[in-house]
Structure formats: structure tokens, C-alpha cells
C-alpha positions, 0 to 999 in steps of 0.5 A, a space after each residue: 864334530 872334532 875337539 877343535 870345533 868346540 866352543 871354549 872354555 870346555 871341559 874334555 874327558 878322554 874316554 880311553 884314559 878314563 876307562 883305563 884308570 877305571 880298570 886299573 883301580 878296580 883291578 887293584 881292589 880285586 887283587 887285594 880282596 876289597 870292595 871299591 867305592 869311587 868318590 863321585 865328588 870328583 866328576 859329579 856325573 851320574 853316567 860316569 858313576 854308572 860306568 864305575 859300578 858296571 866295572 865292579 864298584 860296590 857302590 859310590 861315595 858322595 860328599 853332600 846329601 844333594 849329590 846323593 839325591 841326584 845320583 839316586 834320581 839317576 839310578 844309583 842305589 848304594 851310596 855313602 855320603 862320606 861327610 859328617 851330616 848335621 841338621 834335621 832337614 838333612 837328616 830328613 832328606 836322608 830318611 826319604 832316601 833310605 826308604 828307596 835305596 841303600 844310603 849311609 853317612 858319616 858322624 863323629 859327635 854324640 849330638 849328631 846321633 841323638 838328633 838322627 835318632 829323633 828323625 829315624 824314630 818312626 822310620 821303617 829302616 834305621 839310620 846307617 852311619 859310619 864313624 870317621 876316624 882322623 888319621 893325620 889330615 887334621 880335619 874332621 873325625 875321631 881323635 881320642 879314644 874317650 870320644 870314640 867310646 862316648 860316641 859308641 855309648 850314645 849309638 848304643 842308646 839309640 835304637 834307630 841308629 845302626 853303626 855300619 862301620 868306620 871310615 878314614 881318609 889320609 889326605 895328608 899323603 898329598 904332602 908326602 915328601 916322597 913315595 916312601 913317606 906316602 906309603 908310611 903314612 898310608 900304613 899308619 892311617 890304616 893301622 889307626 883305623 883298624 885299631 878303632 875297629 877293634 875297639 868297636 868290636 870289643 864294645 859289641 859293634 862288628 863294623 862290617 865296613 872299614 872304608 879307607 883311601 886317597 888317590 895318591 896312596 892307591 895309584 902308588 900301589 900301597 899295601 892294603 892291610 888285612 881288615 880294610 874292607 873297602 877302598 874309597 877314592 875319587 880323583 883317580 878316574 880323571 887324575 890331574 896335574 898334581 896327581 900326575 906328579 904324585 905318580 910321575 907321569 901325566 899320561 893318566 890325565 883324562 881331563 883337560 880344559 879346552 881354551 882359546 888364545 885371545 891375545 898376545 900383547 907382548 913378546 912373552 905373554 899369551 892370554 887364554 879365554 878361561 880363568 879362575 871361573 873355569 880352572 879355579 885359583 887352586 895351586 899345590 906347592 908341597 910334597 908329591 903332589 906339588 905342581 908348578 903354576 895354575 895349570 899345565 899345557 897338555 901338549 907342552 908340559 913344561 909350559 904352565 899358567 903363571 897367573 889367573 884372573 876371573 876370565 883370563 889365564 896368563 902364560 909368560 913364555 917367549 917360545 910358546 908365544 912365538 909358536 901360537 896365534 890368536 884364535 888357536 886352541 890349547 888344552 890345559 891339565 888342571 891342578 885339581 880336577 874336583 873343583 873344576 868339574 863343579 864349574 861346568 854344566 856339561 863335559 864333552 867325552 872324546 876319543 882322539 880328536 873326535 867328540 863322542 857325546 855331551 855329559 851332563 854334570 848334574 851334581 854340579 852345585 849340589 852343596 847342601 
């Protein structure tokens, strides 16, 4: 089957570009002497996670317990849930996973630790946790040293909770004004994470894992400071229009959405058969990841989706309208690939114009 024979909308993954991205980042990690733990929330596909591990990754990261369960069911055996996990039912599910595979998860609050201790008190294995350090994204994680010390004291009083290490994510690099600022933010984030690791060691917690990363930093070859043990990034495997702008090229964009032209109602307007339910409404308008519109045409990167409805994408471009016909198919590079993958049951692995195989997106919808 060729790409043009596929029904639309369809999520396409270019095998050659994806494989090159995989090698590029793995070689970066190897060159810096650190482990690579890809964040699979980007693709949500166990088959691609296995490719990443086979390529040298130490394990994988996920965002939710449900994703961890699905990845474990498909043979992944070293999983970090890079998120604060709260609630007895979730801790009990992690305890069941911990009896079969190596699984760890995030915390940033003492009450999480005491609740985890209750669930793991009669388990044969301790709960493996990592403390998140907030490094400028203004999201979750430890901010004050006093909060950190309180959390360490709570862990010390909970014998069934083992502090494996720390993790951080400098998502604020997405809004960097330029590459120099991106690198400055990256170094500051690493330094802050390593500072808290030193505080933990002084309190008797060795922190064997110091996990850090975000795609814009690694893809722009930022320095990795001594003491960082693990890089954790996700979008790099597929990239997208915003990440392409961050590195100055769209050539690493492996994921596209195939869509059909269904209407040309004016001299400028073209309508595609995919909308927010296949591309999302998300835009990026600030910093190195800023990109015009709500999607970029692969074969004509100057053309962008201007407006989106649930099932319609609108392009207003006279030149494009004159060269396209109803029934023609086009490929769109999404603004942000991670939520797009969660909108499809399957993806199509392609090479050139040939379809190689169908890939189930089996972690789709695993939100708990």
C-alpha cells in the first residue's frame, strides 16, 4: 500500500527520520556518559518504546500509571512515572507493578510519602520514588529548601519508601528567546537540581539517579553537567513544527497527519478533513518553539492551517488553492505531536511513499 491509498485522517510515522532521531539522541547521551530514559508520553506506542530500549535507552518514562501498566504488559521492564502520583488506588496499582518490574514514580509532598508507606508496608519491595525539583517551569516540584528537608525527614520515617533520586524538567526553555537563553536556562536548571542532590546527600540520601531533560535543550546540544546521571526527553523521537523551529529545521519531523482536501469554497479557502479532533487546537506563539498557525504543510512549509473546527482545518492561501483539487491529499506537521498521538488508535509506519505496517497506540487514553 502507498501513503496516498490510506484513508484520512491518518497519523504517519516516517521510519527513516524516526530512526535517525533515535540514534542522534542516544549518541548524545553516550557521548556525555549519561543514561537515556525516553519519555513515551509522546508516542504512547510500546513497539516504539522497545525500539528506544533496543537502541540503548536504560528504560522509559511515562506520565500516568495506566501508561506504565500498558507498557509493562507489552514487555517494558524499567519504567519511571515522571509525575506526582496521588491516591491509594494508584499506589496500590504501582505496588502490583513493582512485584513484576522495576518501577519508580514522582513525589513532592510529605502526605504523599505517608500514604505510600501505608500501601507498601506489607510489600516485599519498597516504593521507589524520585523527588521533583521545580526549575523555572512554574509547575509541580520542590521550590523551597525547607520543603525539601521536610520531605526528606518524612521519607526517613517511612521504611518502605526508598528515595531513588531527583528529577526535573525545564519546560520553560520552550519560550526561550534564542538558543543562548535556552542554554542558560538549561545550565541553571541542572545546577539547581544538582544543588538539591547535594543537600540530600548531606542528609544521608545518596540519590543514585539525577534525571533531567527537555527536547529543546538536548536537540540544541546543551552542555550536560557532571552529576546528571540520566536524560529524560520525549518529543525528540518524532519532533513537530514547534520543535523544528527550535532547532532551525523541519527535516527531523517524523510524524505527519495525512488529510484530504474536501472543499475549495472561495478563491483562497481550502478545507481539509481533519480538525481539532485529529490535530488539536494547540498553538505555540512564544520563544524558540513559536510556530505560525495550527499546523504546517510538509510539502510547502510556508503554508499553515489558519483556523480549526472539530472536523475541519481551514487554509487561506490563493496560491495553494489554485494548485490543489478536491480529493487531493496533503501531509501536515502538527504544532505539538504529543497530544496528537493520543487522538489516534493507530499510526502508520512509512518509508518514502510505502506503508510498512500499522502501529497500535495502545497507551492512548490511559489517563489514570
